[in-house]
N, C-alpha and C positions, 0 to 999 in steps of 0.2 A: 504494500500500500504506500502511496506517495506521501511525502511529508506535508501535512496540512498546516504547518506553521509558515508556509510561504506567504509573501505579502498579498494583502487583499485591500487595494486602495478604494476607498469609498468615493461612487460617482458624486500750577502746582505741586511739587514733588514731596514725597514723604521720606524721611530718614528716621532710622532707629538708633538711638544713642542710650546705652545702658538700660534698655527696655522701655524708654520713654519716647513716644512718637510725636513728631511735629504734626500740626494740623495740615491737611491737604485738601485742595479742591478736587473736582472730578466727579464723574457719574459712572455708576456700574449697574448694568442690568444683568441679572444672574438667573440662569436657568438651572433648576435643581428639582429633585423629587422628594425632598424630605418634608412631608406634609402631615405627619401624624405622630402622636406620642412623644417619646424622647427625641426623635429625629427633628420634629418641629421645634421643640424647646431648644435643641442644640443649634439649629440654624438661626434661631432668634438671638441666642447668645452671641453668635458671630456677627449678626446684623447690628446689634447694639455696639459691639466693638468697632465696627467699621464706621457707623454713623457718628460715633463719638469723636472721630477724626475729621469730621466735616465733609465726609464723602456721601453723596446721595446714593441710596440703594433702591433700585427698581426691581421688585421681586417678580420673577416670571416662573413661579413654581408650577409644575405640571405633574399632578398626582397619577399614580397607577402604573402597574406593570413593571416594577423595579426599574423605572426610568424609560420604559418603552415610549410613552407619550412625550416625555421630555426630549428624547433623541429625535423623534419625528419633528418636533418644533425646532430644534436646533438645525437639523438638516434643511428644513424649509427656509429658515432665515439665512443660512449660509448660501443656499442657491439663489436667494433674492439679493445677495450682496449686503446683508444687514446682520452680521453675526453679533451675538451678545458679547459682553465684555468678559463674562465668566460662564463656564459650563462644567457641571458635575459629570464625572465619567468613571467607568469601571475598567480596570485592567487594560487589555489590548485595544480598547477604544482609543485610549490616549495615543498609542503607537500608530494606529491607523490614521487618525486625524493629523498627527504630526507629519506623516508621510505626504499629505496633501500640500504641506507648506503654509497652512493658514495660521499656525500657532505662533505666539510670541515667544521670546527667548528670556528665560529667567536665570541663565547661567551665572551672571555676575552676582545676583542677589543670593543664589544658593551658595556660592563660594564665600560671600561676605558673612553669611549667617551660619556657615558650616553644616548645611543640611545633611550632607552625605556622611558626616561623622556621627550624626544623631539618629537618622532614619534606619530602621532595620534593612539589611541588605536585600532581602527578597523583594522589596518595593522599588529598588533602584532602577531596574529595567523599564519601569513604567514612568519614571520621572525623567530619565535621560534617554533621549532618542538621537542616535547619530552624533553623540557628543554634546548635545545641547539639552539643558534642563527646560522642559516644556510644561511640567505639571507639578503641583504640590499635593502631597497626600494629606488627607484630613483625619482619617481613622482607618484602622484595619480590624477585621472582625473574624471570629470563629463561626463557621457555618454549621458544623456537625454537632449542634446542640439539640436536646430534647427538653421540653418544658412540661412538667407534670403538675396536676392539681394535687397539692399535698393532702388535703382532706380526703380525697377519693383514694389515693394510695394507702393512706392510714386506715381508712374504714375497711378496706378489703385486704388489709395486711399484705400488701404487695411491696416487696423490696425493690429498690432501684435496680433495674435490669443492667446486668454487666455484659451479658452475651446475647447473641441473636436468639438463641433458644429461650433465654430468660424473657426477652421481649415478646416472643410468640406466646409464651405461657401467661404473661401479664395481660396481654391483649385478650386472651380467651377468658380470663377472670372478669374483665370489664364487660366484654360482650355478653357473657352469660348473665351478668347483673343488669343488662339492659342499658349500658352506658356505651356510647360511641368510643371505641378505643383511641382513635386518632382523629383530631380535627385538622382539616386540610383546606387550604385555599386552592381550588382547582384551576389555576391559571398556568400557562406554559412555563413562566419563569419559576414558579414554585415547584412544579413537577420536576424541573431540571435540577433545582437546588436540592431536592430530596435525594436525587441520585448521587450527588456528591457524598452525602452521608452513607448511602448504601455502599458505594465503592470503598470507603475506608472501613466499613464494618468487617472487612476481611483482615484488617490489621496487617496489610501487606503493601508497603510503600512502592515496591517494584510493580505490582499489579496496577496500582493507581496510575503510576507514570506511563505504563504501557497503554492504558486506555485514554487517560485525560491529556497527556502531552504528545504521545506518539500516534495514537489511533492505530496501533499495531494490529494487522489483520489476523495473525495467528492467535493473538490474545482475544480479540473480539469474537473469534470462532471457537474459542476454547471453553472448557467446563466452568472455569471460575466466572467468566463473564455471563455465561448461561445462568449460573446460580444467582448472579447479581440481578439479572432480569426477573428471575423467579421471585427474588425478594421484593422487587418493585411491584410485581403482580400481587404478592401477599399484602404489601402495604396498601395497594388500591382497594383491597377487599376489607380493610378495616375502617373505611370511611363511610360517612352517611351519604345518602343519595343526593343531597343538595350541595355537595362540595364543588361541582364544576362552576367556575366563574367567581367563586367567593374571594373577597379581598383577604389578605393575610391577617389584618387586624380583626376581622370577623371570626376567623378561625381561632385566634388567640382568645377572643371573648368567649367562645364556646367552652374553652378550658377554664377560664376564670369563673364562668357561671355554673360550672359543674355539668354541662351538657356532654363534655368529652373529657377523657382522662389525661390526654397529653397531646402535644403538637410538636412538630419538627420545624425549626426555623433558626436563623442566625441570631447572634446576640442582641440585635436591635429589638427582638421580641421582649427581652428583659426590660429594656428602656420603656417600651410601651406599657408593660405591666406596672412598673414603678409609677408611671403617671396616672395609673388607675388606683393608686393607693395600696398596692400589694408589696409585700416584703419577701425577698428570697429566704427560704428556710422556714418561713412562717406560713405564707399563703401558697407558695409554689416551690417546686424542686427543680434543679437543673442537673442534667447529666449528659455526657457525650453520647452520640449514637452508639447503642450497645454493640460491642465487639471491636470498636475502633481503638480502644485503649489509648496508646500514646501516638495517635494520628491526629493531625490538626489541619483541617481544610480552612483556608483563609481567602478572604477577598479584601480589597482596599478601595475606599472611595477617594477619588482625586478631584481636583479642580484644574482645568487648563484655561488658557487665556488667548483667545483669537486675536489676531492683529487688528487693532482699531485705531482711528485717528484721534489726535489731540494729546499733547504732552501731559496735561492734567489727568486725562483718563488713563493713559499708560502708567502714570505714577500711582493712580488709584488701584490699578490691577496689581502692582507690586506691593502696595500697602495691604491688599486683601491677602496675597500669598504670605506675606510676612506675619500677618495676624493669625492665620491658620497655624503657622508653625510656632507661634509664641508659646513658651513653656507653660505658663499659667493657664492659657486658653486650652491647651492640650489636656491638662489635668481636669479642668472643669468640664470640658466637652465630653471626655470619656466617661465621666460620672453621669452626665445628663442623658446622652444619647445611648450609652452602653457601647462597648467595644474597647479596643486597646489603643492607647495613645501612640502616635507615630514617632515620638521621641523616646529614646531609651533612657533618658535622664529624668523622666517625670516621677515625682514622688507618688507612692501608692496610697497615700492617706485617703481614707474614705471609701476605698474599694470594698465591695462585698465579696462573699465567698465564691460566687460564680466567676467574677472577674479574676480573683486571685487564682482560682483553679485553672482558668483559661491561660493566664500568663505562665503558670507552672507547667501546664501541658504543652504550651508552645516551645518552651525550653527543652523539655524531654523529647518532644517530637523532632526538633531540629537536630538533636544529638544522634538520632537514629535514622535520619532521612525521611521522617514522617511529617515534616512541615511542608504541606503541599498546597499549591495554588488551585483555586476553584475552576472546575470545568463549567459548571452551571452559570457562573458569572463572567465567563470569557477572560480568565486569567491564565489558564494553562494552554489555551489555544485561542486562535483568533475568532472573530465574531461569526464568520461563515461556518466554521466547524461547530461552534457552540450552537448556531442556529439549526444545524442538522440534528444534533442531539436533542435540542429543545423541542423541535417539531415532532420527531419520532417518539421521544419519551412521553410527551403530552398525549399524543394519539394513542399510545399504548396504554397509558393510565386510564384514559377515558373510553377505551374500546375493550370491554371485558372479554369478548370472544377472540381477540387477537392473541395468537399463540406466541410463546417466547421466541421460537424459531423464526416466525414471521417478522416479529419486531426486530430481531437482529439482522435479518436479511434486508429489511427496509433501511435500517441504519447504515449498513455497509454500502448499499447502493447509493444512498444519499451522500456519503463521504466520497465515494468514487466519482460522483458527478461534479465535484468541486474542481 
């Protein structure tokens, strides 16, 4: 099978001195998709920080689809010759847009502030493209999380599942009690995100890399990938009939309200729960995808900065990037939104047990090669590859009579067509 990481090209000044910023003019219109729960609170924290510098913030938030609608808006504006000043992005989206030549250069700012000495190395390839810094990371997140309703687990005396067999047994207990075992938002991006967790449930870094990074034909046709698809089919059978099209926050609410026992989602789900007044260890439990042990699937949210006119606006873009990287902001933002700070020197004061576990797990995973970039969010492979997985896996989840062999064949054919 050919290498699917080949390029896929898509058709005033502020200064910081000892952490104190001078006021700057300039206007920024920002496209992002952080519109609920801790994400919304986090972006508001950033907005307050930017506006305090005298910069006008024009919010172009576009909810839904893990950024799908925001990407459509961005592409439309670029094609119209009216790009925004700031765009949120995931993984290889940064690289693909950088290859079009429309992004500004933050290299000098990154050098001045020492970004590459502070940011974890796995994020560097998405910041620096062809020797130029084109994006700033805002937060990085663990994806392979499961969130459980503590009262339900306690009532039925179900221990936190450690293995896949434990998970199957727990789900049976809940289903027999008339409780939906797993609440799921049946949207393509969520279906694909779930598969990240399933891939690492085998606790095999090499298997994950063969699938997510290389799309190795022998592996895709092999027994372990067949079992991964069997696990995805099992997962789909634990859902309620109303899951297709459901927003991720609605799925989390089902667990909160006791309609379902657990849900799979990245660590931003914890931020949403906290905004609903819940406490980890009191109202909900957190645990990695059963079987994944010291595997850690991550994604990172970035902001990049298209080339725009006006010195004041260009300075405002740099002020935005600098504000995102500021140490105190990173600390506060990670607490509000949930997720891990993108600076390695941030104090861990205030972090809860879920975040502490995530940080510890990331270190253990890195030591064994199990710190792996997400396939579902286009970090391990470019967006065209991710798109084939997304479409195939979503169809598989929502087509109960599609066999595993048929699903694998459709996936391979889709990859071959790229």
